[in-house]
C-alpha positions as CSV (number, residue, x, y, z in Angstrom):
1,M,14.7,-31.5,44.0
2,T,14.0,-34.3,41.6
3,D,11.8,-33.9,38.5
4,K,9.1,-35.9,40.2
5,E,9.2,-33.6,43.3
6,K,9.1,-30.5,41.0
7,Y,6.1,-32.0,39.1
8,I,4.2,-32.7,42.4
9,A,5.0,-29.2,43.7
10,R,3.7,-27.7,40.4
11,V,0.5,-29.7,40.5
12,R,-0.1,-28.6,44.1
13,E,0.4,-25.0,43.3
14,T,-1.9,-25.3,40.3
15,E,-4.6,-26.9,42.5
16,R,-4.3,-24.0,45.0
17,R,-4.6,-21.4,42.3
18,N,-7.6,-23.2,40.7
19,E,-9.3,-23.5,44.1
20,K,-8.8,-19.8,44.7
21,N,-10.1,-18.9,41.3
22,T,-13.1,-21.2,41.7
23,R,-14.0,-19.5,45.0
24,L,-13.6,-16.0,43.5
25,T,-15.8,-17.0,40.5
26,K,-18.5,-18.3,42.9
27,E,-18.4,-15.1,44.9
28,T,-18.5,-13.0,41.7
29,K,-21.5,-15.0,40.5
30,L,-23.3,-14.6,43.8
31,G,-22.6,-10.9,43.8
32,Q,-24.0,-10.6,40.3
33,W,-27.1,-12.5,41.3
34,C,-27.7,-10.3,44.3
35,H,-27.3,-7.2,42.1
36,I,-29.9,-8.5,39.7
37,Q,-32.3,-9.2,42.5
38,R,-31.9,-5.6,43.7
39,L,-32.5,-4.3,40.2
40,L,-35.6,-6.4,39.8
41,Y,-36.9,-5.2,43.2
42,H,-36.4,-1.6,42.3
43,V,-38.3,-2.0,39.0
44,G,-41.1,-3.9,40.7
45,A,-40.4,-7.2,38.9
46,L,-40.2,-9.5,42.1
47,S,-43.2,-11.2,43.6
48,Q,-44.1,-10.6,47.2
49,N,-43.0,-14.1,48.0
50,E,-39.5,-13.5,46.4
51,I,-39.2,-10.2,48.3
52,A,-40.2,-11.9,51.6
53,Q,-37.6,-14.7,51.0
54,L,-34.8,-12.2,50.3
55,E,-35.7,-10.1,53.3
56,A,-35.6,-13.2,55.5
57,V,-31.9,-13.5,54.6
58,E,-29.8,-12.1,57.5
59,G,-28.0,-9.0,56.4
60,W,-30.0,-8.6,53.1
61,D,-30.3,-4.9,52.1
62,W,-32.1,-3.6,49.1
63,N,-29.7,-0.6,48.9
64,Y,-26.3,-2.2,49.2
65,D,-23.4,0.1,48.8
66,I,-19.7,-1.0,49.1
67,K,-18.2,0.9,52.0
């Protein structure tokens, strides 16, 4: 393998890792946002409109537990 081929392989591997990390970061942020919405709901800090919008999301649950 030439130096150029090694460089290209390394760049591609880095791109794959960055793509995976970006996806995980987005999923983590979404999970955090969902958790905050549930906390706000349980303390009565969400409007009826916000509650209705979240309840319209397929699969939404106010008491989410990881199983």
